[in-house]
N, C-alpha and C positions, 0 to 999 in steps of 0.2 A: 551482607548477602541476603536477599529476599527470595523466598521460594516462589516459583512460577505460579502456583495456585493462589498465592496471596495477591499477586499482581492482577490476576484475572477474577479475583473474588470467588474462587472455587469453581469457576466455569471451566469446562474441558473442551468445549467446541464453540465456534463463533455462531452468532445468530444467522449469518449468511455464509454459505460455504462456496462462493464462486470465485474466491481469490486463488490465483496460481502464483507460482514463484516469480513470474514475470508480469503480473498485473501492475500497471503503472498507477502510482498514487500522487496526488497533488493536493496541497492545502487549499481549501475552498476560498479562503481570503487570508490576507496577511494578518497574523495574530498580534501585530504591533499597533499601538495607537498612533495618532498624528504627531506625537512628539518622539517617536522611535522607541518608546519603552514597550517592553513585552506586555501585552494585554493578558489578563488573568481569566481565561474561560472558567466558569464556575464548576467546581467539584471534579475537575480532571486530575487524574493521577500524574505524577512526574513523568511517567513513561508516555502518557498521552501527549503531554506538552512537548516532549522530545520528538515524538513522531511528527507533530505539527510543524515544529521548527525544521526538522529534516526534510519534510516534504514541501517546503517553500519552492524547491526545485524538484521536478518530477523524479521519482525513484521507484524502483521495483520492490515488491514485497521482500525478496531475498536481500536486497541492499539494506532496507530498513531493519530487518531482523539482524543482519550482521552488525550494523551500526549500533543497535541497542544491546547487542550481545545477549539476545534472548532466543529461545527456540522458536522456530517458525510457527508452531501451533499457538504459542502464547501471543506472538506478534499479530497473527490473524485475528485473534479475539479482540485485541486492542484496536486494530484497524477497523473491524466491523463496528465497534462502539462509535468511533469517530465518524464513519460514513453514515451511520444511523442518526447521528446528531447534526448532520449536514456540515461538518467541519472539514471533511476530507472527501475528495473525489477519487473514484477508482474507475479505470477503464482498461479494457482488454488491449494488449499490445497490437493485435491485428487491426483494431479500429484506428489506432494511431498511425499504423503504416498506410492504411487506406486514405486517411485524412491528409497525409503528407504526399499522396500520389504514389503509394507503393504498389507492389505487384498484386495481381488478383489471385484468387484461390486456384484457378486453372493452371496458371504458370507455376505456382508453388507445388501443386500436385505433380506436374510434369517433372519438375526438378527432383522431387522426392522419389518418384518412380525410376527416374534415370539413375539416381544414386543407388537404389536398391539393386538394379541390374548389374552394377559394378561388382 
């Protein structure tokens, strides 16, 4: 068992704090070489490599944290590391909904207001 502060090298907060539990993460490129063997990004911790493998398919911060069995605060620090190195892409779920032709903010606000009146 490794202590969370060891995994984060003593850091208690991520360099960027714009991750929510539903921020969608995707590996920037497939970390496998042309022969299908796992590539070895330099100086990454095992947890970083697990995140890159997990995010080959889009996943939310909460999913990644649960899969790694780590606190969300620790996971966010590791995610910020990977984003800053250009190995991981993060996007807000609303931008995903809009890109897929989802509802606009006006409709969502109307639904919210209607639910509050109930």
